[in-house]
Each structure stands twice: as structure tokens, then as C-alpha cells.
C-alpha positions in Angstrom: -220.0 278.8 23.3 -223.4 278.4 21.5 -222.1 280.4 18.5 -219.0 278.2 18.3 -221.1 275.0 18.3 -223.5 276.4 15.7 -220.6 277.3 13.5 -219.1 273.9 13.8 -222.5 272.4 13.1 -222.8 274.5 9.9 -219.3 273.3 8.7 -220.1 269.7 9.3 -223.4 270.0 7.4 -221.5 271.6 4.5 -218.9 268.8 4.6 -221.6 266.2 4.5 -223.4 267.9 1.6 -220.1 268.1 -0.3 -219.5 264.4 0.3 -222.9 263.5 -1.1 -222.8 266.0 -4.0 -219.3 265.7 -5.3 -218.8 261.9 -5.1 -215.1 261.2 -5.7 -214.2 264.9 -5.6 -214.7 264.9 -1.8 -214.6 261.4 -0.6 -214.2 261.9 3.2 -215.4 264.2 5.9 -212.0 264.1 7.7 -208.7 262.2 8.0 -206.9 260.8 11.0 -203.2 260.1 10.5 -201.0 257.6 12.5 -197.4 257.0 11.8 -193.8 258.1 12.1 -191.5 260.7 10.7 -192.7 260.1 7.1 -196.1 261.5 8.2 -195.3 263.6 11.3 -196.6 267.2 10.8 -195.0 268.4 14.0 -196.1 266.3 17.0 -192.6 266.1 18.5 -191.6 269.8 18.1 -192.8 270.8 21.6 -190.9 268.0 23.4 -187.8 269.5 25.0 -186.5 266.0 25.6 -186.6 264.8 22.0 -184.2 265.2 19.1 -186.5 263.5 16.7 -188.0 266.7 15.3 -187.7 269.0 12.3 -188.6 272.3 13.7 -185.9 274.4 12.1 -184.6 275.5 8.8 -183.7 274.2 6.2 -186.7 271.9 7.0 -189.8 273.6 5.7 -187.9 275.9 3.4 -190.5 275.4 0.7 -193.5 275.1 3.0 -195.9 278.0 3.2 -195.7 278.0 7.0 -192.0 277.5 7.2 -190.6 274.8 9.5 -193.6 273.0 11.1 -192.0 269.7 12.1 -192.4 268.0 8.7 -189.3 266.0 7.7 -189.1 267.5 4.2 -188.4 270.8 2.4 -192.1 271.2 1.8 -195.2 269.0 1.8 -195.2 265.4 3.0 -197.1 262.4 1.6 -200.2 262.9 3.8 -200.5 266.5 2.7 -200.9 265.4 -0.9 -203.3 262.6 0.1 -205.5 265.1 1.9 -205.6 267.4 -1.1 -206.5 264.4 -3.3 -209.6 263.7 -1.2 -210.7 267.3 -0.9 -209.4 268.0 2.6 -207.2 270.8 3.8 -203.8 270.2 5.4 -204.3 268.6 8.8 -203.0 270.1 12.0 -200.7 268.1 14.2 -202.3 266.9 17.5 -199.6 269.0 19.3 -200.9 272.1 17.6 -204.5 271.3 18.4 -203.5 271.2 22.1 -201.1 274.1 22.0 -202.8 276.5 19.6 -206.4 275.3 19.5 -206.2 274.4 15.8 -209.5 273.1 14.3 -210.2 269.4 14.5 -213.1 269.6 12.0 -211.3 268.0 9.1 -209.1 265.6 11.1 -205.9 265.5 13.0 -202.4 264.1 12.4 -201.1 262.1 15.4 -197.9 260.7 13.8 -194.6 261.0 15.7 -191.1 260.9 14.3 -189.0 257.8 15.4 -192.1 256.1 16.8 -193.2 252.6 16.1 -195.7 249.9 17.0 -193.7 248.9 20.1 -193.8 251.4 23.0 -190.0 251.6 23.4 -189.1 252.0 19.7 -187.2 255.2 19.1 -186.5 255.9 22.8 -182.8 256.7 22.0 -184.0 259.9 20.5 -185.9 260.9 23.6 -189.6 261.5 23.8 -191.7 260.0 21.0 -195.4 259.0 20.7 -195.9 255.3 20.0 -198.8 253.9 18.1 -200.8 253.1 21.2 -200.4 256.6 22.6 -201.4 258.1 19.2 -204.7 256.2 19.5 -205.1 257.6 23.0 -204.8 261.1 21.5 -207.5 260.2 19.0 -209.7 259.3 21.9 -209.2 262.8 23.3 -210.1 264.3 19.9 -213.3 262.3 19.6 -214.2 263.3 23.2 -214.0 266.9 21.9 -216.3 266.2 19.0 -218.8 264.4 21.2 -218.8 267.4 23.5 -219.9 269.6 20.7 -222.2 267.4 18.6 -225.0 264.9 19.0 -223.7 261.3 19.2 -225.6 260.2 16.1 -224.0 262.9 14.0 -220.6 262.1 15.3 -221.1 258.5 14.3 -222.1 259.4 10.7 -219.2 261.9 10.5 -216.6 259.3 11.7 -218.0 256.6 9.4 -217.1 258.8 6.4 -213.6 259.7 7.7 -210.4 258.3 6.4 -207.8 256.6 8.7 -204.3 256.8 7.3 -201.7 254.4 8.9 -198.1 254.2 7.9 -196.0 252.7 10.7 -193.7 249.7 11.4 -190.4 250.6 9.7 -189.0 252.2 12.9 -189.6 249.0 14.8 -186.7 247.6 12.7 -184.6 250.7 12.0 -184.9 252.2 15.5 -185.3 249.0 17.5 -184.6 245.5 16.2 -181.5 246.5 14.2 -180.1 248.6 17.1 -178.8 245.9 19.4 -176.8 248.4 21.5 -180.1 250.0 22.6 -182.7 247.2 22.4 -182.9 243.6 23.5 -185.4 242.6 20.8 -183.0 241.0 18.4 -181.7 238.8 21.3 -185.2 237.7 22.3 -186.8 237.2 18.9 -185.7 235.9 15.5 -187.0 237.9 12.5 -190.1 235.7 12.0 -191.1 235.9 15.7 -190.5 239.7 15.7 -192.7 240.2 12.6 -195.4 238.1 14.3 -195.2 240.2 17.4 -195.5 243.4 15.5 -198.4 242.1 13.5 -200.4 241.0 16.6 -200.1 244.5 18.1 -200.8 246.2 14.7 -204.0 244.3 14.2 -205.1 245.0 17.8 -204.5 248.7 17.4 -206.4 248.9 14.0 -209.4 247.2 15.7 -209.2 249.7 18.6 -209.5 252.5 16.1 -212.4 250.8 14.4 -214.0 250.3 17.8 -214.0 254.1 18.2 -216.4 254.4 15.2 -214.0 254.8 12.2 -214.7 252.6 9.2 -212.5 253.6 6.3 -208.8 252.6 6.5 -205.8 253.3 4.2 -203.0 251.0 5.4 -199.6 251.5 3.9 -196.8 249.0 3.8 -193.7 249.7 6.0 -191.3 251.8 3.9 -188.2 250.2 2.2 -185.5 251.3 4.8 -182.8 249.9 2.5 -183.5 252.5 -0.1 -182.7 255.6 2.0 -179.3 257.4 1.4 -178.2 256.4 4.9 -178.4 252.7 3.9 -177.9 252.4 0.2 -174.6 251.5 -1.4 -173.4 252.1 -5.0 -176.8 253.6 -5.9 -178.5 250.3 -5.0 -181.0 249.6 -2.2 -179.8 247.5 0.7 -181.4 244.2 -0.2 -180.9 242.7 3.3 -182.7 245.5 5.0 -185.5 245.6 2.5 -186.0 241.8 2.9 -186.4 242.2 6.6 -189.2 244.8 6.1 -190.8 242.7 3.4 -191.4 240.0 6.0 -193.4 242.5 7.9 -195.3 243.6 4.8 -196.2 240.1 3.8 -197.9 239.6 7.1 -199.5 243.0 6.9 -201.1 242.2 3.6 -202.6 239.0 5.1 -203.9 240.9 8.1 -205.6 243.5 5.9 -207.2 240.7 3.8 -208.4 239.1 7.0 -209.9 242.4 8.3 -211.7 242.8 5.0 -213.2 239.4 5.3 -214.3 239.6 8.9 -215.5 243.2 9.1 -217.7 243.8 6.1 -219.0 247.1 7.5 -215.6 248.6 7.2 -213.3 249.3 4.2 -209.6 248.4 4.4 -207.5 249.5 1.5 -204.0 248.1 1.3 -201.4 250.4 -0.2 -198.3 248.6 -1.7 -196.1 251.6 -0.9 -193.0 249.5 -0.4 -193.2 248.3 -3.9 -194.2 251.7 -5.3 -191.2 253.4 -3.7 -188.7 250.8 -4.7 -189.9 251.2 -8.3 -189.7 255.0 -8.0 -186.2 254.6 -6.7 -185.2 252.2 -9.5 -186.7 254.5 -12.1 -185.9 257.8 -10.5 -184.5 259.4 -13.7 -187.7 258.7 -15.6 -189.6 260.7 -13.0 -187.2 263.6 -13.4 -184.9 263.0 -10.5 -181.2 263.4 -11.3 -180.0 262.3 -7.8 -181.4 259.4 -5.8 -178.4 258.2 -3.7 -177.7 261.4 -1.8 -179.9 263.8 0.1 -180.5 267.4 -1.0 -179.8 268.5 2.5 -176.1 267.6 2.6 -173.6 268.4 5.3 -170.6 270.7 5.1 -168.5 267.9 6.5 -168.5 265.9 3.3 -171.2 263.5 4.4 -172.8 263.9 1.0 -176.2 264.2 2.5 -176.1 260.9 4.4 -176.6 262.2 7.9 -179.9 261.2 9.5 -181.1 264.7 10.0 -180.4 268.2 8.7 -178.7 270.6 11.1 -179.4 274.3 11.1 -176.2 275.2 9.2 -176.6 272.4 6.6 -175.8 273.3 3.0 -178.7 272.3 0.7 -178.8 271.5 -3.0 -179.6 274.3 -5.5 -182.5 272.5 -7.2 -184.7 270.5 -4.7 -186.9 269.1 -7.5 -184.0 267.1 -8.9 -183.5 265.2 -5.7 -185.6 262.2 -4.6 -184.5 262.6 -0.9 -184.4 265.7 1.2 -182.4 264.3 4.1 -180.9 260.8 4.5 -184.3 259.1 5.3 -187.1 261.3 4.0 -188.3 262.4 0.5 -188.3 265.8 -0.9 -191.7 267.5 -1.6 -191.2 266.5 -5.3 -190.7 262.9 -4.2 -193.7 262.9 -2.0 -195.9 264.4 -4.7 -195.0 261.6 -7.2 -195.4 258.9 -4.5 -198.9 260.2 -3.7 -199.8 260.2 -7.4 -198.6 256.6 -7.8 -200.5 255.6 -4.6 -203.6 257.1 -6.1 -203.2 255.1 -9.3 -202.6 251.8 -7.6 -204.8 251.9 -4.5 -208.6 251.9 -4.3 -208.9 254.3 -1.3 
């Protein structure tokens, strides 16, 4: 046990020295990820009562570890963000629990189909809502505090990055699914956006209260630009307008957090705008197909089914497709999205 603690201590000292010596090359000691299927690295894969998981081929066909639970053919957005800030690929919290993966450089808590509201995505079975993802963070921090002195944990967390990308499912897998959820009968769109934002702000401050100080907060994704919703190669403007109402409030909340919590850094990433621009100019970025998923079904669905089944036919050149399945980008799409985020966001 003493050797394990000593080894962890050496690694943390090395990470801290690298942070001081390399400046922008290594900006953070760790990264903690909260979100949905766009950022899930495999947290749902152990749930036998969930269908919101990507634990089989052809998912992961281009990933070095094969299918891990990532909703892509290869790396997802947070994988590229981690590389940009000098961190390794993060383990899912599920793998930390099941396999004892290292928590030194951070943990991914994101869960496919999850949202800000606790019941979002329940039609897919077991998912991990935002609130529960934060509870899992608490368990991780308990592990750290059991191994290190409290003052070192505080310094370590103060230089960690919190990545948050959540909210789209509260519309796509809640408000817009009236057959499963009562929310659209209870709230109008303005009221619903206000409800989500109240909870969102509360959860961000809960994370900050645990000692984390650096936040990268992404806009909710443009659900109207996914193959499952687009029409005639154009994004669904109605769906995107609904999500834009959420993002307008989110930008205001981030500005308010910046003003009222000067000891913390809150970076707002205009990812909705970036992705819609990427979609509109897909050909300029090398994508020949943007309205259909690479992972297309044999039933003539043209790649517009929500998920890839195990016998799904895939396109011959994944790099030419913006979307992998009907709702998630290819590795090539994620790589370019990450680069655009880096160029437009001060995280």
C-alpha cells in the first residue's frame, strides 16, 4: 500500500512540474468529463438493463482498444481535447470501478442518453443523469483524499479541467418525446429552458464546491443537424431553435459565474455554432457526405437509424463522412470539431 501511495505521489509531483515547466503544453493536471453519448467513454456498457451503449462492433472499429462504449468509429471529442492539453485518454468511471483503472489524470463520467433531468433517457433503460455523475465524482475525490494530503489534493484539483457537455438529451430524449414524458404538457419551451438552467447552474456550483476551479462548458449540440433529423441536406431549423433557447440562457449563466466567482475560470465554448458551421461547410473540410451516416443499415435506412447494430454495413471511407451513426460524429468529424473549439475557445 505504501509503495502504491509513493508511486502516485511521484506521478502527481511530475504532473505538477510539467504544468509549471511547459506552460500551455500541459495546462491541466487532470480532466473530469460530464455529459451524454457525445462524450461517453463507456459508462453504460456494464448496464444489462440499458440499450444506450456502444459496446460492440462496428463501434470502435478504428479505436486502438476496439469497442469501448464510445459512440464513434474511433476517438470522440474529449479524447482530442485531452490530447490538446497534454493528458492521456481518460478512463470511464465504470472502468475505474470494474477494472481499477488509474484516476490520476481524471475520469470520464458521461452517460449516453443522460441529461440534466433525472428521468431524461429512461426509455433506453439505465442511464446516469448529471446529478449522479457528480456523485461519482465525489467517490473519485474520496479515493484521492484517501491517498494524498488534503492540501495537495486541493492544489491538484484547482489545476484540473472540468469538461461539461450536456442538455441536448433533455429535449431529444425528454421534452420532444411526449409519449414517454409529461414535460411538454407541464412547461412551455421558455419555462422548460429556465428549469434546465436552474439545475445546470446548481450542478456546476456543486462541482466547484468540491474544489474544482477550471471549467470548459459546451453549448448543447444542434440536434437538428444529425442525420436522424435533417431533411434535404439541411438542418432542422425548428429543433435547432429550441436548443438555441437553452444555449442563450447557458451563455448568460456562464457570464454570471465568471462575474461572481473570480477565483474560478469558466470558458464558454460556442460548440452549437461551430458544429452548424462545420455542417454547412462540410465539403470544405473534406467531408463528401454529411446527410447520411457511415454506419448505414442493410434495410435501406441510409444510415439514419439511431444506433449501429452488430451486422450494420459501414461505408468504405470513414474519413469522408461527417457522421458515424445517425446522431454521432466520426473520428474525423470529432478531430476537426476539437481543432475548431481550440481556435475559438480560451480554455
